[in-house]
C-alpha positions, 0 to 999 in steps of 0.5 A, spaced: 853 672 604 846 672 598 846 671 591 843 677 590 849 682 593 854 677 589 850 680 583 850 686 585 857 688 588 861 693 583 867 688 581 871 686 574 865 681 572 859 686 574 863 692 570 863 688 565 856 685 564 854 692 564 856 692 556 852 688 551 856 681 550 858 679 543 860 672 542 866 674 538 869 677 545 869 671 549 874 668 544 881 667 547 888 668 543 889 660 544 885 654 545 888 653 552 894 648 553 891 646 560 885 647 565 890 651 569 891 656 564 883 656 563 881 656 570 887 662 572 883 666 568 877 666 572 882 666 578 884 673 576 877 676 575 875 674 582 881 675 587 878 681 590 872 676 592 876 670 595 881 675 599 874 677 603 872 669 604 878 666 605 881 671 611 887 667 613 893 665 608 893 658 610 886 658 607 888 662 601 895 658 599 890 651 600 885 655 594 892 657 590 894 650 590 887 648 587 888 653 581 894 649 579 891 642 579 894 639 574 890 635 568 892 628 570 889 629 576 883 632 573 883 626 569 883 622 576 877 625 578 873 625 573 875 618 571 872 617 578 865 621 577 864 616 570 865 610 574 860 612 579 854 616 574 848 612 574 849 610 567 844 606 564 846 602 557 839 601 552 840 596 546 834 597 542 833 591 538 827 591 533 826 592 525 827 599 522 820 604 523 819 600 529 819 606 533 827 606 537 828 612 536 822 615 538 824 612 545 830 615 545 826 622 543 822 620 549 827 618 554 832 624 552 826 630 550 832 632 544 828 633 537 828 627 532 834 631 528 839 632 533 837 624 535 839 623 528 845 626 528 848 624 535 846 617 533 855 614 530 856 608 527 859 603 532 860 596 528 857 594 521 850 593 525 850 597 530 850 605 532 851 608 538 848 615 542 851 617 548 846 623 552 848 628 553 856 627 552 860 621 550 865 624 555 859 623 562 853 620 559 847 618 563 844 614 558 847 610 552 843 607 547 845 601 542 842 601 535 841 595 531 842 596 524 838 593 518 835 587 522 830 584 518 833 586 512 834 580 508 840 582 505 843 582 512 847 576 515 842 574 522 848 571 525 853 577 524 848 581 528 848 577 533 855 576 534 855 584 535 851 585 539 853 579 543 861 582 543 857 588 545 855 584 551 861 581 552 865 587 555 865 588 562 861 594 565 859 596 571 854 600 568 846 598 568 844 594 562 837 593 559 835 590 552 829 594 549 825 589 543 821 594 539 815 591 536 809 595 532 802 592 534 802 590 526 808 586 525 808 579 525 814 578 521 818 577 527 822 571 527 828 574 526 827 578 532 825 573 536 832 570 534 836 575 535 833 576 543 833 568 544 840 568 542 842 574 547 837 571 552 841 565 552 847 567 553 845 573 559 839 571 562 840 577 567 840 582 563 832 584 563 829 585 557 823 590 556 818 589 550 815 595 547 809 594 544 809 601 538 805 604 534 798 603 537 795 608 533 795 604 527 790 599 530 786 604 532 778 602 530 775 608 525 774 613 526 779 615 532 783 622 530 786 622 538 789 617 543 784 614 548 785 614 556 791 609 557 791 603 557 787 603 551 781 598 551 780 596 544 779 589 541 783 589 535 789 592 539 788 587 545 787 581 541 794 583 537 797 584 543 796 577 546 798 574 540 805 578 540 806 577 547 805 569 546 810 570 540 815 572 545 814 568 550 820 567 555 824 572 552 822 579 556 821 580 563 816 585 562 811 589 556 809 596 555 804 599 550 807 605 547 806 610 541 811 616 541 809 619 535 811 627 532 807 632 533 805 633 526 802 627 526 796 630 530 795 625 536 795 627 544 800 626 548 805 625 543 809 620 548 803 616 549 804 611 555 811 614 557 809 614 565 807 606 564 814 605 559 818 610 565 815 606 571 816 599 567 823 601 567 824 603 574 822 596 575 827 593 571 833 598 573 838 599 579 836 604 584 840 609 582 839 609 574 831 608 576 831 615 580 835 618 574 830 616 569 824 619 573 829 626 574 829 625 566 822 625 565 820 629 571 814 634 567 817 641 571 823 640 567 820 638 560 813 642 560 812 645 553 813 652 553 811 653 546 819 654 544 822 647 541 829 650 543 828 651 551 824 645 552 830 641 549 835 645 553 832 644 558 833 637 557 840 638 556 841 642 563 838 637 567 842 632 565 848 636 567 844 638 573 844 631 575 852 630 574 854 636 577 849 634 584 854 627 583 861 631 583 860 636 588 857 631 593 865 628 592 867 631 600 874 633 598 874 640 598 877 645 591 878 637 588 872 637 585 871 644 582 876 643 575 871 638 574 865 642 576 868 647 571 869 642 565 862 639 566 859 646 566 863 649 560 861 642 556 853 644 557 854 651 555 857 648 549 852 644 547 847 649 548 850 653 543 850 647 539 843 647 540 842 654 538 847 655 532 852 657 535 859 652 534 863 654 540 870 652 541 871 649 549 874 656 551 869 660 548 864 656 551 869 657 558 869 665 556 861 665 556 860 661 562 865 666 565 861 673 562 853 670 564 855 666 571 861 671 574 857 673 580 856 666 582 863 665 582 865 667 590 859 663 592 862 657 588 868 658 593 864 659 599 860 653 597 867 648 596 869 651 603 863 648 607 865 641 605 870 642 611 864 642 616 863 634 617 856 631 616 854 636 613 857 639 607 857 635 601 850 634 601 849 643 602 854 643 596 851 637 592 845 642 592 848 648 591 852 646 585 845 643 582 842 649 583 847 653 580 848 649 574 841 649 573 840 657 573 847 657 569 844 653 563 838 657 563 841 664 563 846 661 557 839 660 554 837 666 554 843 669 552 844 664 546 836 665 544 838 673 544 844 671 539 839 667 535 833 672 535 839 677 532 839 681 538 845 683 543 843 680 549 842 684 555 846 682 561 841 684 566 836 679 563 841 674 563 843 675 570 835 676 573 834 670 569 839 666 572 838 668 580 830 667 579 832 660 577 838 659 581 832 661 587 827 656 585 832 650 584 835 651 590 828 648 593 826 644 587 834 640 589 834 641 597 837 635 600 839 633 594 842 625 594 847 621 589 
């Protein structure tokens, strides 16, 4: 069986894909009372394919039992996956305009507007942003609010941050101190850093010196080669490192600007920042950071929506591979479905289309129906000792990537006032799936 044959084989899904896709038609009569009903709808559309794949009654009964998995079982699997995700909690500590939000943009690829909307108040003086979603985050950023404001009690801010760190967590943690290259009024920041380091010396701390262009000699219209070698900049860096002596484990120079600022590259020093983070984080978390900053996924395409969308897609691809590697045939399929529905919902929001979970599930079914039979075949591979889970993880990663690319085309057409072209979407998915299979071949989690 090949992927192309699945796309072209006559079926209910392929017949439906010949008609223009209208987002209003993916609405269902209710929001579904459980995942059982949602997945059952997909089952009704793919019965004939499953019968071909499952020639024996016993195997067919196994699949039918899977479709009867209740919400408690799904929640249990989801909790297990969540506990094993290589999630990094980054506590950003710095004064306003010191580049904290720019660090979030650099690590996630999300636009300034989306980052601003993503932060939510957590305590009186902290805000939290989970990427790509609150339910299954790969990165959690905690930002300090009001640091350096003479009206705010520093002791209260310290107590709130200590409270954050006192909470038990199996996630990797890191403190990121952000200091502008030309800011030497850092007494409050040093006090906060000292208190946190005294209490939690084992949590690594990165000193990120930012806004380098503000001390470039005139005239300087662009970034120099990295690292920059300007006398005034180096003198300022030495002074900052002396001020924060023994309060950090590593330091790095960065200048993360906006496109309209005119500096190229926008994220100057990103590779050094990534590598320094990798040195301070455990292996799994460091590998995730490298994957999220993969140039192949984040290269500029001249379309901000597609560029940002691919960052979301990559995040869910990593999580899908993690889920699929669990060696339990059919047990993880509901969670993969939940992941993919969440991804499509987020992409819809990015393109200005707010979807309920049931609507997002309808879009997944409409644009990805040709791969459903292959999904079942992928799960059956898990019965092969030793090799099945690795193959399933690669397949899940490639399929999730292809589905995301197809969803971007779908929502992009809607945004442009066009009727989505099913054949174009299927072609994009197929091409993305084939290239992703090579990219994620042998993926390990």
